[in-house]
N, C-alpha and C positions, 0 to 999 in steps of 0.2 A: 812402417813405409807404404808398405803393399796388404791392403785390406781384404783384396780379395784370394791371399793366401788364404786365410782361415774359414773360407769355403771351401764346400763339396765338389769334387774333381767334374758330377756333373750338374754343374750350375755354373762353371764359370768356362764350358770350353763346350761346342757346337758336336760332339765327333755324338754319331748314334751308337743307342743300347745295344748292346750286342745280343745276341739268341740266344743263350745262357740265361744272361741279365733278366730281359724279357721271362724267359720261362720261369725264372724263380721270383719275381715279382706276383708273376699271375698264381703260382702254387701258394703265396704265401698270404694272395687275397682271398685264397680259394678256403685256403685251412681257417683264416679267419671268419671268413663269411657261416663253414660249416660248425663252426662253434659257437655262435651266435644261434644256432637255432638249435632244436627240440625233431632230433629224427626220426621218421614214420618208413615202414619198411614196407614196399608193395610186391607180392609175388606174384608173378604171372603165368597161370598154369593154361598149359594149350589141351584143348578136351580131343584133339585130332591132330593126326597127320597129316589128313586131306584139306584142311583149311575150311571147313563144310560148316555151315553156321546150324546144322540138323543133329550130326554125326556126336555122340559122345562115350569116348573111349574109355569103357571100365578101368580096365588093366593098368592104361596109359597113364589118366589122371591120378590114379593108386598109387603106381610109380613114384611121379614128379611130388604127391605130397609128402608120400615116407622120406624121399629123397630131402626134401629143403626141411624137415623135419616140422612139418607144422602139427603134427598128431601130437609129440610133445609138448609144445606151445599151447594144446590146448586143452593138454593133461594137467600141464601146471597152472591156467587159468584158471580151469574148475574147481582143482584143490585150493588156489590159493586165493588172489584180490584182482576184480575187474578191474579195477580204476586205481592209478595213482597219480599222485601231484604235489609239484612244491609246498609247502607250507603259506611263501608267502602269494602264489598265484589264486590258491585255495581261498586263502582269505580275503583276498581284492575281489572274488569271484562272488562268496555269500555270505558277508561280513553285513547286508542291509538283513539279513533275517534275524539280529539279535539286536536288541538296542545298545547292550553293553559294547559290541565290535563298533556299532555305527556311529559314527559318520569312519571315529579312528578309535582302536584297540591300545591305551595308555598303561594296560596294567603290565606289560610285559611283552616278550616278542613273538612274531606270529605263531610258534608255534602255539604258545601260550592261549594266546586267541582262537586260533583252530579247535584246540581241546576245550576250551570255556564252548564255543558255539555248538560244538556238537554237543557235548552235556548236557547244555540247555536244551536241544531237540531232541534228547532221548536216542540218538543215533550212538552213543559211547559204546554200546555193545557191537557193531555190526564194523566197525574199525580197529585199525593197529598205526601205532607212530614209531615211526623211524626216525632216524635222525636229520632226516632234508626233506621230506615226503609224507604224505598220509596216503596210508592204505585202505580201499573201502572194498569187505567180500561180495556184497549185496548191489546189484543194481538196481534194486526197488528204494534202499537210500538213496542212490544219487538221481535218482529221477523225483522224487518227493522234495530233497533240495531243492532240484530246478523249476519243481511246482512253485515252489515256497517264493524263488527269486523271481521269479515269473508274474506272481500275484502282486507282489512290492513295487516292481520298475515302474508303473505307470505313475503311483505316489510320487519316488522320485524323479521322475522328470518333470512333473510339476513343481515340485522340491527347488529340482535346478530352472527352470525355468523363470521361478517367482524370484529366487536370488538374484538370476541375471537381469531379471526386468528390473528389478528393487537397483541394482547398480547400474544401470543408464540411467534411472529417472537419479538416482544422485550422483550422476555424472551431469545431468542435464542442468539439476539444480544448484551443482557448484557453478558452473557456467553463468547462468542464469545469476547468481547471486554475484558473480564476478564482474558480470555487464552490470549490473547495478551498480555496484562499489566505482565500478571507475565512470559510470554515466555520474555518478553522484560528487568524485572528487572533481570532474569534467565541468559539472554545474560550479560548483563552486570556486575552482579558479577561473569560467567565466565571470561569475559576478563577482569576484575580487577584484579583476580586470577593471569589469564596470563604474565601479565603486572608486576607484584610483581614476578612473576618467573623469569622472563628477568631480572627485576631489582637482582637479584641475581643470576644469571647467570653471567651476563655482570658488575659486582660489582667495578672490578679491571681492567677494560683495559684502562685507563687512566695512570697507571703505565706497560704496555706489553709494550716492542719494536713495535709489528704489529700494536696494538692499539687492539686485536681481531680478529684479521683478522682470524686465525685459530678456534673461537669457531663457533660450528654450534646452528643453533637457535634450541631452545627446541621443540617438537612435540605441533603442537595448538592445539585448541580443535577445534572439528568438526563445531559447530556453526558460527566461523571467521574462517574458513580454506581458505575461498574464501576472506577476504581481509586483509590475514596476512602480504601477500606483500608490504603493504603500510609501515610496521613497517622494511621489509627487504630495501625497499628503504630509509627511516630515516635513518636506522642505517648503509647505504653504505653513502650517502651525508655525515654525521658526522665524517664517519671514513677516506672520501676522504679531508673534511674542517681540520682532523687532520694533515692531511700526507701532505697537501699543507703547515701550518703552517711552518713547517721547512725551505720553500722559500721564499723568499720575494716575495710582492703583484705584482710587476713588471712583476716579472717571470713567473706569472699564464697565461698571454694569450700563449705564447710558450709554456709551458708544455700543454694546452689545444689541440695546434696542434699538440705536440708529441705524447699527449694520442691518437687522433682523427688516428695518421699513426699508432702507434701501434697498433691499435685495428684489422688492416688488413694485416701490414704486420711483426711485429713478430713472428717471427719460420719460415718466409715462404722467404726472402730475408738477406742473410749474414750480408750486409752493408747497411743503410740507413739513417747514418747521426744523428743518436739522442745524440751520446756523446758531440758534440761540441753547439755552440752560431749559432741560427737561427737568420739570420739578413734580409731576404725579400728582399728588394729593391738593388739588391748588382752592377746593373749597373750603381746606384747613384753614386757610388762612384770611387773615383779618382783610388785604388789600383786595383779596379776589373775591370774597364773600362776608359783607357785615355780620352774617347770624354764624360765624363760623363756629360760634360756640354751643349753637342749638343741634347745628352739625355733626359736631365731635359726641353730644348725648345720642343723636341718631344711629351715631357707626356701632358706639358702644354697644347699642341694643341690637345692631343687625349681631354684632359679633356672637352676644349670647344666644340667640335665638336659630342663628344659620349655622354657627361654627365658623364663624370666619376668622382667620389669623391675621391677616393683612392687607391694607386698601393701597394698589398700587396706583391707581387713575383715579381723581373724580374733576366733574365739570359740570357747570349749568349748561341744560342743551333745551334746545325746541325740537320737543317729540311730534311726529308728522302721520295722522293716522291715514287710515283705509280712506277716508273723505277728504283727504288734501286740510285738513282744520291741525292747527299748531298748539301747542300747551306747552308751558312750562315746567320741566323738569331737571332731576339730577339725576346722574349719571355715574355709578362706578363699577371698577372692575378691580377685582379681589382673585382669591385664589380658589372660589368658590365659582365662580362664575359673574357675570352682566348682573348689576342690582337698580333697577328703576325707583327714585324717591318722588315725592311732593317736590314742587320748585320752591312752596314757602317755608313749611313743618319740617320738610324732611321724614317724613314718615313714608314707610316701606308697603309701597304699592300691591307687590307681588312678591314670590318666592325667587330668587336669582334664576336665572337663567345657565343653565351650565354649560362649558365649555363643547361637550360632546355632541350638544344640540345644535350648534353651529356650523352652519355648511359653506358660508362663502363671506368674506366682507366685499363691499364694491361701494369705491369712491369716483368724485368726477376727477376731471381733469383741471379744471379751473381753480380760482380763487377761492371759491365757498369752504364750508367745513363739513359741508354732507356728509355723512355716514350710514352704510344700511348692513348689517346685522343680518343676514338670512340663516333662517331657521326649518331644523326639521320638521316643525307642522306648522311650517307656509307664512305663520303670524310675523312676516320680519319687522325689523325695529330697525326705524329709520325717525335720524335724531340729525342735528345740526349744531354741531359746536359752541358757546357762547366763551369769550372772553372778556373780561374787562380792558384790557391792554391791546386787544383785537392781535393775539401772535393765533399764528397758524398748530393747533394741537392734533390736527388729520394724522401725523406720522405719529405722534406719540402713541396714540390711543389703538393705530395697528399695530408697530413694535411690541405694545405691551399685551394686547390679545394674541399677537402669533405666539407672544415667549408661552403665555401662559397655557394657550391651544397644543402646543407640541410639549410640554412639561406635562399634563393628562392627558391627551389620547395619543398623541404621538405619529399619527397617520398625517398626510401632506397635507398641507393647508393651501385650498385654492382662494385665491386675490384676485 
């Protein structure tokens, strides 16, 4: 009921301590302080009664020395041991001298460690072992132990500094790893939130006529600003796939050619033949070429001679030379390059022009079908495409040339 009744009277009363209590507490504190110390006694000897710094009274000094018992103490020290110390303190001070006792002696107690240390150093004959202290006779033994300890102290200090620096470095590394881990998960959280935001933003794009082409991406976080282009690329590929789903898969190669041609011709030329079906090898058709059989034999000869695998485009052309004179020729675009044939017997006039020698392609902006292939040899090939049905084949020739060029050479293609 009364919790303060369990406390001491000095904690619940405001009365001051009595003189006897103060004296008792002071004595208890003094005894505890003295018990925790190792006492050393200092004897003061007066050289004279006149308190003069230059007078030394022999009889007076001898009387004091005999009265204080210093003579007997010196005799005992001479006959006995000049140094004595506890085993724990002695081992802690000199344990670095031996490899067995450094840094810690684990083969027994402190007494056994001191014995092993002195025995290893060859001082076992100059000491005696008591119950709790070690006794050393010669001061030289103690001085040699101190010298050995002094020689090892710098290396120990360096070792401690190395350990402490390693500890500081490990702390710093752990903090750095922790910061990187936090940053990693923070980035994942921001990316996850941005992905969820994109899901909400493009949720109904499948039902839109343009499959969300007009929708803009929300602004990304700064930490993924450099990598958000990957999401744009994925979205563009998905959008292109959804658009291509409307067409039969057999028409996809032709659509690819038309897209390549539109990338460079759309808005720059009035007509480039995108609205019609691209057939490619026109000279192999009798409707376009009455001598289709002879052309096929010429193609087989080219395949054997130049190692051609496939013909992508063939068409009758009018070649324009440097003197502005025209002549009938046949133009073939294969996997090896451009082939120029005679217009009547379809004989090969020269070796194929490889794609890596083409530097650019030029076309006009009107309705004509004039096309110029710029070559590294500066002997450009200028031709005008012919068509029995009056079809515009500029876009088809440009698209096939671009596709084969990128497959064979890979750098950017100038048109």
